[in-house]
py3Dmol code that shows the C-alpha trace and the ligand (Angstrom):
import py3Dmol

protein = """\
ATOM      1  CA  MET A   1    -127.645  66.365 -41.867  1.00  0.00           C
ATOM      2  CA  ALA A   2    -130.085  63.695 -40.676  1.00  0.00           C
ATOM      3  CA  SER A   3    -133.032  63.324 -42.967  1.00  0.00           C
ATOM      4  CA  GLU A   4    -136.296  61.517 -43.150  1.00  0.00           C
ATOM      5  CA  ILE A   5    -136.558  61.773 -46.918  1.00  0.00           C
ATOM      6  CA  LYS A   6    -136.102  58.320 -48.401  1.00  0.00           C
ATOM      7  CA  LEU A   7    -134.790  57.752 -51.917  1.00  0.00           C
ATOM      8  CA  GLY A   8    -134.593  54.383 -53.584  1.00  0.00           C
ATOM      9  CA  VAL A   9    -131.322  53.906 -55.463  1.00  0.00           C
ATOM     10  CA  SER A  10    -129.733  51.207 -57.598  1.00  0.00           C
ATOM     11  CA  THR A  11    -127.303  49.562 -55.182  1.00  0.00           C
ATOM     12  CA  CYS A  12    -124.273  49.621 -57.514  1.00  0.00           C
ATOM     13  CA  LEU A  13    -124.436  53.465 -57.575  1.00  0.00           C
ATOM     14  CA  LEU A  14    -123.625  53.471 -53.870  1.00  0.00           C
ATOM     15  CA  GLY A  15    -120.305  51.714 -54.552  1.00  0.00           C
ATOM     16  CA  GLU A  16    -121.517  48.247 -53.558  1.00  0.00           C
ATOM     17  CA  LYS A  17    -119.932  45.459 -55.603  1.00  0.00           C
ATOM     18  CA  VAL A  18    -123.130  43.882 -56.864  1.00  0.00           C
ATOM     19  CA  ARG A  19    -122.699  44.076 -60.663  1.00  0.00           C
ATOM     20  CA  PHE A  20    -122.571  41.043 -62.929  1.00  0.00           C
ATOM     21  CA  ASP A  21    -118.749  41.313 -63.042  1.00  0.00           C
ATOM     22  CA  GLY A  22    -118.395  41.819 -59.279  1.00  0.00           C
ATOM     23  CA  GLY A  23    -117.788  45.551 -59.694  1.00  0.00           C
ATOM     24  CA  HIS A  24    -119.740  48.692 -58.829  1.00  0.00           C
ATOM     25  CA  LYS A  25    -120.691  51.979 -60.477  1.00  0.00           C
ATOM     26  CA  HIS A  26    -120.144  54.373 -57.614  1.00  0.00           C
ATOM     27  CA  ASN A  27    -121.695  57.769 -58.303  1.00  0.00           C
ATOM     28  CA  ARG A  28    -120.091  60.430 -56.108  1.00  0.00           C
ATOM     29  CA  TYR A  29    -122.809  63.012 -56.688  1.00  0.00           C
ATOM     30  CA  VAL A  30    -125.338  60.543 -55.350  1.00  0.00           C
ATOM     31  CA  THR A  31    -123.386  59.450 -52.271  1.00  0.00           C
ATOM     32  CA  GLN A  32    -121.499  62.621 -51.368  1.00  0.00           C
ATOM     33  CA  THR A  33    -123.947  65.373 -52.301  1.00  0.00           C
ATOM     34  CA  LEU A  34    -127.411  63.837 -52.223  1.00  0.00           C
ATOM     35  CA  GLY A  35    -126.343  61.521 -49.397  1.00  0.00           C
ATOM     36  CA  GLN A  36    -126.205  64.561 -47.082  1.00  0.00           C
ATOM     37  CA  PHE A  37    -129.923  65.134 -47.510  1.00  0.00           C
ATOM     38  CA  PHE A  38    -131.530  61.791 -48.205  1.00  0.00           C
ATOM     39  CA  ASP A  39    -131.682  58.337 -46.672  1.00  0.00           C
ATOM     40  CA  PHE A  40    -131.049  55.722 -49.347  1.00  0.00           C
ATOM     41  CA  VAL A  41    -132.948  52.489 -49.764  1.00  0.00           C
ATOM     42  CA  PRO A  42    -130.678  50.377 -52.012  1.00  0.00           C
ATOM     43  CA  VAL A  43    -132.199  47.941 -54.502  1.00  0.00           C
ATOM     44  CA  CYS A  44    -130.243  45.595 -56.777  1.00  0.00           C
ATOM     45  CA  PRO A  45    -132.826  43.536 -58.682  1.00  0.00           C
ATOM     46  CA  GLU A  46    -130.378  41.040 -60.201  1.00  0.00           C
ATOM     47  CA  SER A  47    -128.486  40.090 -57.054  1.00  0.00           C
ATOM     48  CA  GLU A  48    -131.560  40.311 -54.785  1.00  0.00           C
ATOM     49  CA  CYS A  49    -133.610  37.999 -56.994  1.00  0.00           C
ATOM     50  CA  GLY A  50    -130.953  35.346 -56.509  1.00  0.00           C
ATOM     51  CA  LEU A  51    -128.815  35.519 -59.652  1.00  0.00           C
ATOM     52  CA  GLY A  52    -125.586  35.765 -57.645  1.00  0.00           C
ATOM     53  CA  ILE A  53    -122.435  37.912 -57.851  1.00  0.00           C
ATOM     54  CA  PRO A  54    -120.720  37.549 -60.251  1.00  0.00           C
ATOM     55  CA  ARG A  55    -123.294  36.322 -62.753  1.00  0.00           C
ATOM     56  CA  GLU A  56    -123.662  35.996 -66.484  1.00  0.00           C
ATOM     57  CA  ALA A  57    -124.431  39.291 -68.213  1.00  0.00           C
ATOM     58  CA  MET A  58    -127.952  39.590 -69.618  1.00  0.00           C
ATOM     59  CA  ARG A  59    -129.985  41.724 -71.949  1.00  0.00           C
ATOM     60  CA  LEU A  60    -133.504  42.536 -73.044  1.00  0.00           C
ATOM     61  CA  VAL A  61    -134.750  40.642 -76.066  1.00  0.00           C
ATOM     62  CA  GLY A  62    -137.924  40.850 -78.171  1.00  0.00           C
ATOM     63  CA  ASP A  63    -140.647  43.462 -78.171  1.00  0.00           C
ATOM     64  CA  ALA A  64    -139.747  46.698 -76.306  1.00  0.00           C
ATOM     65  CA  SER A  65    -143.209  46.873 -74.744  1.00  0.00           C
ATOM     66  CA  SER A  66    -142.807  43.446 -73.173  1.00  0.00           C
ATOM     67  CA  PRO A  67    -139.204  42.265 -73.496  1.00  0.00           C
ATOM     68  CA  ARG A  68    -137.660  39.108 -72.048  1.00  0.00           C
ATOM     69  CA  LEU A  69    -134.578  39.155 -69.807  1.00  0.00           C
ATOM     70  CA  ILE A  70    -132.138  36.639 -71.302  1.00  0.00           C
ATOM     71  CA  THR A  71    -128.526  35.787 -70.405  1.00  0.00           C
ATOM     72  CA  ASN A  72    -126.061  36.636 -73.186  1.00  0.00           C
ATOM     73  CA  LYS A  73    -124.297  33.294 -73.703  1.00  0.00           C
ATOM     74  CA  THR A  74    -126.399  30.523 -72.198  1.00  0.00           C
ATOM     75  CA  HIS A  75    -129.707  32.168 -73.205  1.00  0.00           C
ATOM     76  CA  ILE A  76    -131.436  31.459 -69.897  1.00  0.00           C
ATOM     77  CA  ASP A  77    -134.701  33.379 -69.576  1.00  0.00           C
ATOM     78  CA  HIS A  78    -134.897  35.156 -66.176  1.00  0.00           C
ATOM     79  CA  THR A  79    -138.036  37.178 -66.984  1.00  0.00           C
ATOM     80  CA  ASP A  80    -140.458  35.281 -64.741  1.00  0.00           C
ATOM     81  CA  ARG A  81    -138.014  35.142 -61.845  1.00  0.00           C
ATOM     82  CA  MET A  82    -137.426  38.906 -62.105  1.00  0.00           C
ATOM     83  CA  ARG A  83    -141.138  39.683 -62.384  1.00  0.00           C
ATOM     84  CA  SER A  84    -142.211  37.675 -59.380  1.00  0.00           C
ATOM     85  CA  TRP A  85    -139.319  38.995 -57.255  1.00  0.00           C
ATOM     86  CA  SER A  86    -140.209  42.587 -58.350  1.00  0.00           C
ATOM     87  CA  ASP A  87    -143.797  42.092 -57.215  1.00  0.00           C
ATOM     88  CA  GLN A  88    -142.697  41.185 -53.707  1.00  0.00           C
ATOM     89  CA  ARG A  89    -139.978  43.827 -53.508  1.00  0.00           C
ATOM     90  CA  LEU A  90    -142.367  46.570 -54.621  1.00  0.00           C
ATOM     91  CA  SER A  91    -144.846  45.573 -51.916  1.00  0.00           C
ATOM     92  CA  ALA A  92    -142.057  45.952 -49.348  1.00  0.00           C
ATOM     93  CA  LEU A  93    -141.009  49.298 -50.878  1.00  0.00           C
ATOM     94  CA  GLN A  94    -144.576  50.580 -50.585  1.00  0.00           C
ATOM     95  CA  LYS A  95    -144.068  50.681 -46.812  1.00  0.00           C
ATOM     96  CA  GLU A  96    -140.892  52.750 -47.162  1.00  0.00           C
ATOM     97  CA  ASP A  97    -142.751  55.861 -48.405  1.00  0.00           C
ATOM     98  CA  LEU A  98    -140.047  56.621 -50.952  1.00  0.00           C
ATOM     99  CA  CYS A  99    -139.985  60.199 -52.265  1.00  0.00           C
ATOM    100  CA  GLY A 100    -138.020  59.240 -55.390  1.00  0.00           C
ATOM    101  CA  PHE A 101    -135.803  56.641 -57.054  1.00  0.00           C
ATOM    102  CA  ILE A 102    -132.449  56.979 -58.847  1.00  0.00           C
ATOM    103  CA  PHE A 103    -131.875  54.185 -61.354  1.00  0.00           C
ATOM    104  CA  LYS A 104    -128.662  52.954 -62.999  1.00  0.00           C
ATOM    105  CA  LYS A 105    -128.814  53.718 -66.700  1.00  0.00           C
ATOM    106  CA  ASP A 106    -128.565  51.143 -69.500  1.00  0.00           C
ATOM    107  CA  SER A 107    -129.245  48.139 -67.255  1.00  0.00           C
ATOM    108  CA  PRO A 108    -131.747  45.533 -68.517  1.00  0.00           C
ATOM    109  CA  SER A 109    -133.114  45.434 -64.959  1.00  0.00           C
ATOM    110  CA  SER A 110    -132.649  48.970 -63.608  1.00  0.00           C
ATOM    111  CA  GLY A 111    -132.387  51.249 -66.694  1.00  0.00           C
ATOM    112  CA  LEU A 112    -135.176  53.763 -67.045  1.00  0.00           C
ATOM    113  CA  HIS A 113    -134.758  55.255 -70.519  1.00  0.00           C
ATOM    114  CA  ARG A 114    -133.556  54.015 -73.892  1.00  0.00           C
ATOM    115  CA  VAL A 115    -132.308  50.631 -72.681  1.00  0.00           C
ATOM    116  CA  LYS A 116    -131.174  48.369 -75.552  1.00  0.00           C
ATOM    117  CA  VAL A 117    -133.682  45.733 -76.634  1.00  0.00           C
ATOM    118  CA  TYR A 118    -132.327  43.149 -79.095  1.00  0.00           C
ATOM    119  CA  ASN A 119    -134.583  42.064 -81.947  1.00  0.00           C
ATOM    120  CA  ASP A 120    -134.704  38.575 -83.495  1.00  0.00           C
ATOM    121  CA  LYS A 121    -131.800  39.481 -85.786  1.00  0.00           C
ATOM    122  CA  GLY A 122    -129.678  40.282 -82.740  1.00  0.00           C
ATOM    123  CA  GLN A 123    -129.736  44.021 -83.434  1.00  0.00           C
ATOM    124  CA  PRO A 124    -130.198  46.430 -80.525  1.00  0.00           C
ATOM    125  CA  VAL A 125    -132.776  49.217 -80.520  1.00  0.00           C
ATOM    126  CA  LYS A 126    -132.521  51.745 -77.701  1.00  0.00           C
ATOM    127  CA  ASN A 127    -136.159  51.971 -76.757  1.00  0.00           C
ATOM    128  CA  GLY A 128    -136.640  49.754 -73.717  1.00  0.00           C
ATOM    129  CA  ARG A 129    -136.902  49.990 -69.942  1.00  0.00           C
ATOM    130  CA  GLY A 130    -135.318  47.609 -67.456  1.00  0.00           C
ATOM    131  CA  LEU A 131    -137.777  45.078 -66.042  1.00  0.00           C
ATOM    132  CA  PHE A 132    -137.598  46.277 -62.442  1.00  0.00           C
ATOM    133  CA  ALA A 133    -137.671  49.978 -63.438  1.00  0.00           C
ATOM    134  CA  ALA A 134    -140.755  49.271 -65.575  1.00  0.00           C
ATOM    135  CA  ALA A 135    -142.495  47.456 -62.722  1.00  0.00           C
ATOM    136  CA  PHE A 136    -141.598  50.286 -60.311  1.00  0.00           C
ATOM    137  CA  THR A 137    -142.980  53.082 -62.514  1.00  0.00           C
ATOM    138  CA  GLU A 138    -146.110  51.077 -63.197  1.00  0.00           C
ATOM    139  CA  ARG A 139    -146.778  50.423 -59.482  1.00  0.00           C
ATOM    140  CA  PHE A 140    -145.802  53.948 -58.318  1.00  0.00           C
ATOM    141  CA  PRO A 141    -146.574  56.266 -61.251  1.00  0.00           C
ATOM    142  CA  ARG A 142    -146.320  59.433 -59.162  1.00  0.00           C
ATOM    143  CA  ILE A 143    -143.033  58.801 -57.352  1.00  0.00           C
ATOM    144  CA  PRO A 144    -140.337  60.917 -59.074  1.00  0.00           C
ATOM    145  CA  VAL A 145    -137.762  58.775 -60.883  1.00  0.00           C
ATOM    146  CA  GLU A 146    -134.535  59.598 -62.683  1.00  0.00           C
ATOM    147  CA  GLU A 147    -131.378  57.946 -64.018  1.00  0.00           C
ATOM    148  CA  GLU A 148    -127.992  58.730 -62.557  1.00  0.00           C
ATOM    149  CA  GLY A 149    -126.567  59.776 -65.958  1.00  0.00           C
ATOM    150  CA  ARG A 150    -129.281  62.372 -66.478  1.00  0.00           C
ATOM    151  CA  LEU A 151    -128.481  63.953 -63.103  1.00  0.00           C
ATOM    152  CA  ASN A 152    -125.441  65.490 -64.858  1.00  0.00           C
ATOM    153  CA  ASP A 153    -127.872  67.742 -66.714  1.00  0.00           C
ATOM    154  CA  SER A 154    -128.529  70.740 -64.455  1.00  0.00           C
ATOM    155  CA  VAL A 155    -132.139  71.262 -65.618  1.00  0.00           C
ATOM    156  CA  LEU A 156    -133.092  67.585 -65.240  1.00  0.00           C
ATOM    157  CA  ARG A 157    -131.319  67.413 -61.888  1.00  0.00           C
ATOM    158  CA  GLU A 158    -133.119  70.492 -60.567  1.00  0.00           C
ATOM    159  CA  ASN A 159    -136.459  69.188 -61.776  1.00  0.00           C
ATOM    160  CA  PHE A 160    -136.003  65.751 -60.264  1.00  0.00           C
ATOM    161  CA  ILE A 161    -134.857  66.939 -56.856  1.00  0.00           C
ATOM    162  CA  GLU A 162    -137.561  69.598 -56.720  1.00  0.00           C
ATOM    163  CA  ARG A 163    -140.139  66.863 -57.271  1.00  0.00           C
ATOM    164  CA  VAL A 164    -138.562  64.723 -54.548  1.00  0.00           C
ATOM    165  CA  PHE A 165    -138.908  67.542 -52.007  1.00  0.00           C
ATOM    166  CA  ALA A 166    -142.439  68.253 -53.274  1.00  0.00           C
ATOM    167  CA  MET A 167    -143.319  64.603 -52.732  1.00  0.00           C
ATOM    168  CA  GLN A 168    -142.098  64.871 -49.150  1.00  0.00           C
ATOM    169  CA  ARG A 169    -144.200  68.009 -48.527  1.00  0.00           C
ATOM    170  CA  TRP A 170    -147.201  66.277 -50.064  1.00  0.00           C
ATOM    171  CA  ARG A 171    -146.671  63.178 -47.893  1.00  0.00           C
ATOM    172  CA  ASP A 172    -146.491  65.479 -44.852  1.00  0.00           C
ATOM    173  CA  ALA A 173    -149.786  67.081 -45.940  1.00  0.00           C
ATOM    174  CA  LEU A 174    -151.355  63.627 -46.184  1.00  0.00           C
ATOM    175  CA  GLN A 175    -150.307  62.948 -42.592  1.00  0.00           C
ATOM    176  CA  ARG A 176    -152.423  65.868 -41.387  1.00  0.00           C
ATOM    177  CA  LYS A 177    -156.192  65.692 -41.230  1.00  0.00           C
ATOM    178  CA  GLN A 178    -157.425  65.574 -44.812  1.00  0.00           C
ATOM    179  CA  THR A 179    -159.744  68.562 -44.745  1.00  0.00           C
ATOM    180  CA  VAL A 180    -160.519  71.160 -47.391  1.00  0.00           C
ATOM    181  CA  GLY A 181    -158.974  73.814 -45.123  1.00  0.00           C
ATOM    182  CA  ASN A 182    -155.664  71.939 -44.868  1.00  0.00           C
ATOM    183  CA  LEU A 183    -155.612  71.447 -48.627  1.00  0.00           C
ATOM    184  CA  VAL A 184    -156.260  75.171 -49.156  1.00  0.00           C
ATOM    185  CA  ASP A 185    -153.260  75.883 -46.896  1.00  0.00           C
ATOM    186  CA  PHE A 186    -151.048  73.518 -48.909  1.00  0.00           C
ATOM    187  CA  HIS A 187    -152.257  74.924 -52.215  1.00  0.00           C
ATOM    188  CA  THR A 188    -151.667  78.498 -51.028  1.00  0.00           C
ATOM    189  CA  ARG A 189    -148.085  77.792 -49.927  1.00  0.00           C
ATOM    190  CA  GLU A 190    -147.275  75.926 -53.149  1.00  0.00           C
ATOM    191  CA  LYS A 191    -148.900  78.476 -55.474  1.00  0.00           C
ATOM    192  CA  LEU A 192    -145.771  80.049 -56.987  1.00  0.00           C
ATOM    193  CA  PHE A 193    -143.904  76.738 -57.010  1.00  0.00           C
ATOM    194  CA  ILE A 194    -146.684  75.094 -59.049  1.00  0.00           C
ATOM    195  CA  MET A 195    -146.995  78.143 -61.306  1.00  0.00           C
ATOM    196  CA  ALA A 196    -143.291  77.824 -62.134  1.00  0.00           C
ATOM    197  CA  HIS A 197    -144.160  74.440 -63.670  1.00  0.00           C
ATOM    198  CA  SER A 198    -147.660  74.934 -65.066  1.00  0.00           C
ATOM    199  CA  GLN A 199    -150.068  77.853 -64.768  1.00  0.00           C
ATOM    200  CA  LYS A 200    -152.725  75.739 -66.442  1.00  0.00           C
ATOM    201  CA  HIS A 201    -152.537  73.027 -63.797  1.00  0.00           C
ATOM    202  CA  TYR A 202    -152.378  75.605 -61.033  1.00  0.00           C
ATOM    203  CA  ARG A 203    -155.693  77.081 -62.208  1.00  0.00           C
ATOM    204  CA  GLU A 204    -157.259  73.636 -62.548  1.00  0.00           C
ATOM    205  CA  MET A 205    -156.105  72.735 -59.019  1.00  0.00           C
ATOM    206  CA  GLY A 206    -157.552  76.021 -57.749  1.00  0.00           C
ATOM    207  CA  ARG A 207    -160.956  75.135 -59.237  1.00  0.00           C
ATOM    208  CA  LEU A 208    -160.758  71.676 -57.687  1.00  0.00           C
ATOM    209  CA  VAL A 209    -159.930  73.047 -54.224  1.00  0.00           C
ATOM    210  CA  ALA A 210    -162.704  75.676 -54.506  1.00  0.00           C
ATOM    211  CA  ALA A 211    -165.218  72.908 -55.200  1.00  0.00           C
ATOM    212  CA  GLY A 212    -163.658  70.715 -52.502  1.00  0.00           C
ATOM    213  CA  LYS A 213    -166.543  70.819 -50.033  1.00  0.00           C
ATOM    214  CA  ALA A 214    -168.747  68.961 -52.521  1.00  0.00           C
ATOM    215  CA  LEU A 215    -166.269  66.058 -52.742  1.00  0.00           C
ATOM    216  CA  LYS A 216    -165.339  63.276 -50.370  1.00  0.00           C
ATOM    217  CA  PRO A 217    -161.918  64.094 -48.811  1.00  0.00           C
ATOM    218  CA  LEU A 218    -160.291  60.947 -50.228  1.00  0.00           C
ATOM    219  CA  ASP A 219    -161.511  61.778 -53.726  1.00  0.00           C
ATOM    220  CA  LEU A 220    -160.497  65.433 -53.387  1.00  0.00           C
ATOM    221  CA  TYR A 221    -156.976  64.606 -52.180  1.00  0.00           C
ATOM    222  CA  ASN A 222    -156.528  61.906 -54.839  1.00  0.00           C
ATOM    223  CA  ARG A 223    -157.568  64.221 -57.636  1.00  0.00           C
ATOM    224  CA  TYR A 224    -155.359  66.984 -56.279  1.00  0.00           C
ATOM    225  CA  GLU A 225    -152.372  64.614 -56.090  1.00  0.00           C
ATOM    226  CA  VAL A 226    -152.809  63.585 -59.719  1.00  0.00           C
ATOM    227  CA  LEU A 227    -152.859  67.217 -60.867  1.00  0.00           C
ATOM    228  CA  LEU A 228    -149.959  68.198 -58.613  1.00  0.00           C
ATOM    229  CA  PHE A 229    -147.579  65.607 -60.039  1.00  0.00           C
ATOM    230  CA  LYS A 230    -148.781  66.167 -63.597  1.00  0.00           C
ATOM    231  CA  ALA A 231    -147.900  69.838 -63.122  1.00  0.00           C
ATOM    232  CA  LEU A 232    -144.492  69.032 -61.649  1.00  0.00           C
ATOM    233  CA  ASP A 233    -143.710  66.648 -64.505  1.00  0.00           C
ATOM    234  CA  LEU A 234    -143.568  69.765 -66.684  1.00  0.00           C
ATOM    235  CA  LYS A 235    -140.149  71.366 -66.368  1.00  0.00           C
ATOM    236  CA  GLY A 236    -139.671  74.773 -64.828  1.00  0.00           C
ATOM    237  CA  THR A 237    -138.301  76.939 -67.654  1.00  0.00           C
ATOM    238  CA  VAL A 238    -136.655  80.357 -67.789  1.00  0.00           C
ATOM    239  CA  SER A 239    -139.818  81.878 -69.172  1.00  0.00           C
ATOM    240  CA  LYS A 240    -142.067  80.316 -66.505  1.00  0.00           C
ATOM    241  CA  ASN A 241    -139.676  81.420 -63.740  1.00  0.00           C
ATOM    242  CA  THR A 242    -139.548  84.910 -65.212  1.00  0.00           C
ATOM    243  CA  ASN A 243    -143.353  85.105 -65.008  1.00  0.00           C
ATOM    244  CA  VAL A 244    -143.272  83.991 -61.385  1.00  0.00           C
ATOM    245  CA  LEU A 245    -140.559  86.534 -60.521  1.00  0.00           C
ATOM    246  CA  MET A 246    -142.626  89.325 -62.122  1.00  0.00           C
ATOM    247  CA  HIS A 247    -145.627  88.076 -60.157  1.00  0.00           C
ATOM    248  CA  ILE A 248    -143.606  88.292 -56.913  1.00  0.00           C
ATOM    249  CA  LEU A 249    -142.472  91.790 -57.823  1.00  0.00           C
ATOM    250  CA  GLY A 250    -146.155  92.775 -58.006  1.00  0.00           C
ATOM    251  CA  TYR A 251    -146.482  92.175 -54.240  1.00  0.00           C
ATOM    252  CA  PHE A 252    -143.911  94.890 -53.546  1.00  0.00           C
ATOM    253  CA  LYS A 253    -145.463  97.543 -55.760  1.00  0.00           C
ATOM    254  CA  LYS A 254    -145.981 100.018 -52.934  1.00  0.00           C
ATOM    255  CA  GLN A 255    -142.868  99.217 -50.928  1.00  0.00           C
ATOM    256  CA  LEU A 256    -139.892  99.178 -53.262  1.00  0.00           C
ATOM    257  CA  SER A 257    -138.120 102.427 -54.065  1.00  0.00           C
ATOM    258  CA  SER A 258    -137.681 103.103 -57.775  1.00  0.00           C
ATOM    259  CA  ASP A 259    -133.988 102.181 -57.421  1.00  0.00           C
ATOM    260  CA  GLU A 260    -134.828  98.858 -55.805  1.00  0.00           C
ATOM    261  CA  LYS A 261    -137.441  98.128 -58.429  1.00  0.00           C
ATOM    262  CA  GLN A 262    -134.936  98.923 -61.165  1.00  0.00           C
ATOM    263  CA  GLU A 263    -132.388  96.607 -59.563  1.00  0.00           C
ATOM    264  CA  VAL A 264    -134.878  93.712 -59.442  1.00  0.00           C
ATOM    265  CA  LEU A 265    -135.961  94.273 -63.039  1.00  0.00           C
ATOM    266  CA  GLU A 266    -132.337  94.233 -64.193  1.00  0.00           C
ATOM    267  CA  LEU A 267    -131.658  90.960 -62.383  1.00  0.00           C
ATOM    268  CA  ILE A 268    -134.802  89.369 -63.820  1.00  0.00           C
ATOM    269  CA  GLN A 269    -133.761  90.537 -67.284  1.00  0.00           C
ATOM    270  CA  ASN A 270    -130.246  89.139 -66.784  1.00  0.00           C
ATOM    271  CA  TYR A 271    -131.730  85.839 -65.682  1.00  0.00           C
ATOM    272  CA  ARG A 272    -134.097  85.823 -68.632  1.00  0.00           C
ATOM    273  CA  SER A 273    -131.300  86.421 -71.125  1.00  0.00           C
ATOM    274  CA  GLY A 274    -129.214  83.597 -69.665  1.00  0.00           C
ATOM    275  CA  HIS A 275    -126.514  85.748 -68.023  1.00  0.00           C
ATOM    276  CA  MET A 276    -127.417  84.943 -64.461  1.00  0.00           C
ATOM    277  CA  PRO A 277    -128.673  81.914 -62.533  1.00  0.00           C
ATOM    278  CA  LEU A 278    -132.135  81.889 -60.958  1.00  0.00           C
ATOM    279  CA  ILE A 279    -130.640  81.963 -57.461  1.00  0.00           C
ATOM    280  CA  VAL A 280    -129.629  85.633 -57.953  1.00  0.00           C
ATOM    281  CA  PRO A 281    -133.090  87.242 -58.401  1.00  0.00           C
ATOM    282  CA  VAL A 282    -134.579  84.751 -55.918  1.00  0.00           C
ATOM    283  CA  THR A 283    -132.024  85.789 -53.278  1.00  0.00           C
ATOM    284  CA  LEU A 284    -132.892  89.453 -53.775  1.00  0.00           C
ATOM    285  CA  MET A 285    -136.601  88.648 -53.539  1.00  0.00           C
ATOM    286  CA  ASN A 286    -135.980  86.786 -50.276  1.00  0.00           C
ATOM    287  CA  HIS A 287    -134.113  89.838 -49.004  1.00  0.00           C
ATOM    288  CA  PHE A 288    -137.104  92.078 -49.769  1.00  0.00           C
ATOM    289  CA  VAL A 289    -139.521  89.568 -48.219  1.00  0.00           C
ATOM    290  CA  ARG A 290    -137.588  89.914 -44.953  1.00  0.00           C
ATOM    291  CA  LYS A 291    -136.981  93.650 -45.262  1.00  0.00           C
ATOM    292  CA  TYR A 292    -140.608  94.537 -45.992  1.00  0.00           C
ATOM    293  CA  ARG A 293    -142.088  91.711 -43.908  1.00  0.00           C
ATOM    294  CA  GLN A 294    -144.221  90.152 -46.589  1.00  0.00           C
ATOM    295  CA  PRO A 295    -146.008  87.388 -44.628  1.00  0.00           C
ATOM    296  CA  TYR A 296    -147.695  85.841 -47.666  1.00  0.00           C
ATOM    297  CA  LEU A 297    -144.497  85.547 -49.692  1.00  0.00           C
ATOM    298  CA  ALA A 298    -142.592  84.340 -46.617  1.00  0.00           C
ATOM    299  CA  THR A 299    -144.687  81.157 -46.692  1.00  0.00           C
ATOM    300  CA  GLN A 300    -144.123  80.483 -50.409  1.00  0.00           C
ATOM    301  CA  THR A 301    -142.237  77.266 -51.068  1.00  0.00           C
ATOM    302  CA  TYR A 302    -140.988  78.708 -54.358  1.00  0.00           C
ATOM    303  CA  LEU A 303    -138.586  81.012 -52.535  1.00  0.00           C
ATOM    304  CA  ASN A 304    -136.989  78.122 -50.570  1.00  0.00           C
ATOM    305  CA  PRO A 305    -137.961  74.795 -52.178  1.00  0.00           C
ATOM    306  CA  HIS A 306    -134.814  72.830 -51.227  1.00  0.00           C
ATOM    307  CA  PRO A 307    -131.573  73.293 -49.250  1.00  0.00           C
ATOM    308  CA  ILE A 308    -129.409  76.007 -50.783  1.00  0.00           C
ATOM    309  CA  GLU A 309    -126.337  73.750 -50.410  1.00  0.00           C
ATOM    310  CA  LEU A 310    -127.633  71.600 -53.274  1.00  0.00           C
ATOM    311  CA  GLN A 311    -127.026  74.611 -55.559  1.00  0.00           C
ATOM    312  CA  LEU A 312    -129.847  73.568 -57.859  1.00  0.00           C
ATOM    313  CA  ARG A 313    -130.610  77.103 -58.973  1.00  0.00           C
ATOM    314  CA  ASN A 314    -127.006  78.086 -59.626  1.00  0.00           C
ATOM    315  CA  HIS A 315    -126.839  77.173 -63.310  1.00  0.00           C
ATOM    316  CA  VAL A 316    -127.428  79.372 -66.375  1.00  0.00           C
TER     317      VAL A 316
END
"""
ligand_1 = """\
8
SF4
S -127.734 48.111 -62.520
Fe -129.308 47.335 -61.151
S -129.212 45.131 -61.350
Fe -127.334 45.928 -62.201
S -125.887 45.898 -60.502
Fe -126.805 47.914 -60.521
S -128.493 47.756 -59.103
Fe -127.908 45.662 -59.623
"""
view = py3Dmol.view(width=600, height=400)
view.addModel(protein, "pdb")
view.setStyle({"model": 0}, {"cartoon": {"style": "trace"}})
view.addModel(ligand_1, "xyz")
view.setStyle({"model": 1}, {"stick": {}})
view.zoomTo()
view.show()
């Protein structure tokens, strides 16, 4: 399926032989599953900044908050080279409108979490971030980022990809005229989706939108964006989804027969107790939305936030 959604990705995950040893770290989930829905923008900091393939292996050394990038045997310091290349590369990436980035774990350049930083005694502490990954998250704090290893965790995977699609919807909203009315439309469609992450943020965003006419559009949209991605940083949990499902059920109060209502309640309970994936009650809700022609719910992103083929809601 052709797609306009762009994801940055560490080049070696695509199977390109760009690693220090001339190898790759092909990740089939990335290329075969996500590749059907996203356009990749590959980035290999070490080879692109001119260190060659193959090259001497390197590691982070010093203070985790500001480590140096040093080769293992010859002790050459590539920190400044990597920083100045990152600056230029990030400026180019700004024009790509990325909706997310998947980083290669453990790399002193690309690793996002718990990368080893060696202290002056040569002992590693897993509390660093690769130099390029650190520069990326600092320049683009709201672009969703994740490591390929963590995509094996169904909850983290769902959360990351949800945020990627949310970023695309938000970018689409920014393309339209930035009026209070258009923001109200966006906020209305995203209501249940945001509530599944944070009711508190949803309420705060509602107050912001209600006061929108008193603000300059740029300020309003900026403040909304900050709240939106703060909300989505909070994981959707079983209990939050259960609340949203009960909320949806409330819209059908007058239409569902007692049998239908009982059936929905049983599915929600089964989901809540971990015996059923979220996709099951959501599918039934979608069925009722069509059957009883619920126009408000039909527009809710929550009921169809990403392609069903990704199977993100199929885990228990
Ligand atoms: S981890 Fe990063 S720097 Fe290393 S080969 Fe992969 S893309 Fe290049």
